[in-house]
VEXDREN-2710 file (C-alpha; in Angstrom, 1 decimal):
% VEXDREN-2710
k/r/px/py/pz
1/MET/92.1/108.4/86.7
2/TRP/91.6/104.6/86.9
3/GLN/89.6/101.8/84.4
4/HIS/89.5/99.5/87.3
5/ALA/86.7/99.1/89.7
6/PRO/87.6/101.3/93.1
7/ALA/89.8/99.7/95.6
8/ALA/91.1/97.3/92.6
9/GLY/94.4/97.7/93.6
10/GLN/96.0/98.0/90.0
11/PRO/96.7/101.3/88.2
12/VAL/95.7/101.5/84.7
13/GLY/97.9/99.6/82.3
14/ARG/99.6/97.6/84.9
15/GLU/98.3/94.3/83.5
16/SER/99.4/95.7/80.0
17/GLY/102.9/96.4/81.1
18/ALA/102.5/99.8/80.3
19/ALA/104.1/102.2/82.5
20/ALA/102.0/103.5/85.7
21/PRO/101.6/106.7/86.1
22/GLY/103.8/109.1/88.2
23/PRO/103.4/109.9/91.7
24/LEU/101.2/112.5/93.5
25/LEU/103.2/114.6/95.2
26/ILE/102.3/116.2/98.5
27/GLU/104.4/119.0/100.4
28/SER/104.7/119.1/103.9
29/ASP/106.2/122.0/106.4
30/ASP/106.8/119.5/108.8
31/LEU/107.1/116.0/107.0
32/ARG/108.4/114.3/109.9
33/ALA/105.3/115.0/112.5
34/ASP/103.3/114.5/109.4
35/PHE/104.3/111.1/108.8
36/GLU/103.7/110.0/112.6
37/VAL/100.3/111.2/112.3
38/LEU/99.4/109.2/109.2
39/ARG/101.5/106.0/110.5
40/GLU/98.9/106.4/113.7
41/ARG/96.1/106.4/111.2
42/GLY/97.3/103.2/109.8
43/VAL/98.9/104.5/106.6
44/VAL/101.5/101.7/105.5
45/PHE/104.5/103.6/104.2
46/GLU/107.4/102.0/102.0
47/GLN/110.1/102.8/104.5
48/PRO/110.3/103.0/108.1
49/GLU/110.8/106.2/108.1
50/PRO/111.2/109.4/106.2
51/GLU/114.4/109.6/104.3
52/ASP/117.0/112.9/103.8
53/TYR/118.1/113.6/100.5
54/GLY/119.6/116.4/99.0
55/PHE/116.5/118.5/98.8
56/GLY/115.0/117.7/101.6
57/VAL/112.9/114.9/103.2
58/ARG/110.6/112.3/101.4
59/ILE/108.9/109.0/102.3
60/GLU/106.4/107.3/99.6
61/THR/103.3/105.2/100.3
62/VAL/100.8/103.8/97.8
63/ASP/96.7/104.0/98.3
64/PRO/94.5/101.2/98.0
65/ASP/93.5/101.8/94.1
66/GLY/97.5/101.8/93.5
67/ASN/98.4/105.3/93.1
68/ARG/101.7/106.3/94.5
69/ILE/101.9/109.1/96.9
70/SER/104.9/111.0/97.7
71/LEU/105.1/113.3/100.6
72/ARG/108.1/115.7/100.6
73/GLN/109.4/118.4/102.7
74/ARG/112.0/120.8/100.7
75/ALA/114.9/121.7/102.9
76/ALA/115.3/124.8/104.7
77/TRP/117.8/126.5/102.5
78/GLN/114.9/126.3/99.5
79/GLY/112.6/128.7/101.6
80/GLY/109.9/126.2/102.8
81/ALA/107.1/124.6/101.0
82/MET/106.0/125.0/97.6
83/ALA/103.2/127.9/97.3
END
């Protein structure tokens, strides 16, 4: 996916001003619990806590190579996690 060396911290096109690729989406059945486990393991998130929004709960992080990762949990009225 990236033209840089591992752990370079810059996604493709960043230096040329091109748009970075969209985030990797990970669905969770219990995002707040998963958030706590990941934070205890050293994952640094952009917000201090997951945030509620109209369709569920979400939080984002960036891995060492600059990949944006968005963790999401659907609202109960949507029928739970994706298949």
